[in-house]
N, C-alpha and C positions, 0 to 999 in steps of 0.2 A: 402621588409619587412618594412623598415622605413616609406615609404609613408603610409602604412596601419596603422602603429602605430600612426603616426601624425593624420591621419583621425579619428582614434578611440579616441584620446585625445580631438580633436575638438568636436566630437559627444558627448562625456560625458560632456564637458563644456556646450554645448547647452542644454543637458538634465538637468543639475544642474541649469542653468539659468532659464529654464522653470519652474522647481519645486519651485524656489524661486521668481517666478513672476518677473523676470528681462528680459528685452528685449536683447537677445543675439546680434542681429545685431547692436543695438545702442552701446553696450559695445565695440564691435570690431571697429566700426566706430570711436568712441571717442578715443580709444587706438591708432588707426592708425593716427588720426589727431595730437595727442600729439607727437607721434614719428616723424612724418614728420616735424612738426614745430620745433622739437629739432635739426633737421638736418640743419636748416637754419643758 
Protein backbone atom coordinates (compact mmCIF):
# COMPACT_ATOMS: atom_id res chain seq x y z
CA UNK A 1 0.00 0.00 0.00
CA UNK A 2 2.74 2.49 0.87
CA UNK A 3 4.54 2.13 -2.48
CA UNK A 4 1.27 2.92 -4.25
CA UNK A 5 0.73 6.03 -2.11
CA UNK A 6 4.30 7.22 -2.74
CA UNK A 7 3.77 6.71 -6.46
CA UNK A 8 0.49 8.63 -6.31
CA UNK A 9 2.20 11.56 -4.55
CA UNK A 10 4.94 11.68 -7.17
CA UNK A 11 2.35 11.50 -9.93
CA UNK A 12 0.38 14.44 -8.50
CA UNK A 13 3.57 16.48 -8.08
CA UNK A 14 4.33 15.85 -11.75
CA UNK A 15 0.81 16.93 -12.71
CA UNK A 16 1.09 20.12 -10.65
CA UNK A 17 4.49 20.90 -12.13
CA UNK A 18 3.12 20.42 -15.63
CA UNK A 19 0.15 22.70 -14.95
CA UNK A 20 2.50 25.38 -13.61
CA UNK A 21 4.85 24.96 -16.60
CA UNK A 22 7.68 23.72 -14.38
CA UNK A 23 10.01 20.96 -15.57
CA UNK A 24 9.48 18.18 -13.04
CA UNK A 25 12.68 16.33 -13.99
CA UNK A 26 14.76 19.46 -13.52
CA UNK A 27 13.22 20.03 -10.08
CA UNK A 28 14.00 16.49 -8.96
CA UNK A 29 17.52 16.66 -10.36
CA UNK A 30 18.26 19.96 -8.60
CA UNK A 31 16.80 18.65 -5.33
CA UNK A 32 18.94 15.53 -5.47
CA UNK A 33 22.10 17.52 -6.30
CA UNK A 34 21.51 19.75 -3.28
CA UNK A 35 20.87 16.81 -0.98
CA UNK A 36 23.90 14.88 -2.19
CA UNK A 37 26.18 17.90 -1.82
CA UNK A 38 24.95 18.43 1.75
CA UNK A 39 26.13 14.90 2.60
CA UNK A 40 29.75 15.76 1.77
